[in-house]
C-alpha positions, 0 to 999 in steps of 0.5 A: 559320231562317237560310240561311248560304252556305258556300264551300269553299276549296282553294289559295286558291280556291273549290273550285266555280266560281259562276256565278249568271247561268249559266241566262241567260248573264248575269254571270260565273263566279268562283272567288274566295271574297271575290267569291262571298261579296259576291254572297250577302251582296248577296242578304241572307246573314246570315253566310258560312261558309268551310271551309279545306280545306287547313287541315283536312288539315294541322290548322292555318289555311291559307287566311289570306289568303282570310279576310282578303280575305273579311272586308274585302269583306263587312260580315257575320259570317265563320265559318270551319271547318278547321284550328282545332284549339287556341286558338293557330289560333283567335287566328290566325283571328280576327287574319285577320278571322273572327268565329266559328270552327268547331273539330272535335269530336275536338280537345276531346271528351276534353280539358277543358283544351284546350276551356277555353282555346279558350272563353277566346279565343272565348267565345261565338264558338266553335262545335263541329262534330260529325257525328251518325251513330252509326257515326262515333262508334264509329270514334273510340277513346274513352278511356273505352271506350265511345262517348258518344252525340251528346245526352251530348256535347252535354250536356256540352260545353254544360255546359262553355260551348259555346254553338254547334254545327255538325251535319254530315250531318243534312240531306236526311232530318233525324233530327227526333227527334234534333234536337228533343231536342238543341235542347230539352235544351242552352241552345245554337244548332245549325246544320246543314251537309252533305246538305241539297240541296233546298227540301223538305229545307230546309222540313223541317229548318226545323221541327226548331228548328235556327237555321241550315242551311249550304248549300255545293254546292246553292247554288254549282251552282245546284241551289238559289236563295238567295232561294228557300232563304231562302223555304223556311226561313221556310216553317214553317206 
């Protein structure tokens, strides 16, 4: 299982200051997303996950300059979430330097035409983000009237060509049954973001069949060391 660092970007800066040498008094703190990304890639990160917080609120990409700076700074795939609700926004993010884009479930859950247009632009580099908690599924006003299950949604979207899913809130105590069922039923890759805050949680998640865990605050706050997280992600015995 891969460990992918996540950086929340607001007003062009990281929401959290990263100070990798805080415990020893070495190094210098930074809130520059591209510098944070570079440090993690130097530690071996296989990709970087950027969350455009302003873009998520406005429904369009805002942190395009940050995406561009980060893409030019690191030789690793750059996955961007936030503000990508349609094909035009995905094109903007790709033009800025993103290599993968995560779009929200509700943008395409009941709009097959929009999903097709997004897939035409992004192909296998499109991911759909979804919150698997039943109460969140019930909050949305579904056109069909009856909220589908996460498994039903994933099965349908995968059947329409989605090859990547990012599950939020699946972390500290992962529902292994749900994750195992999703990974077994759909020919797609699953990553988990949110809720993972310990090495034990990473070890539990590694046994569920997901391909990656996306860690943000746990890494930037120093609560979890990146190298130790990688070791835990590979400790499946």
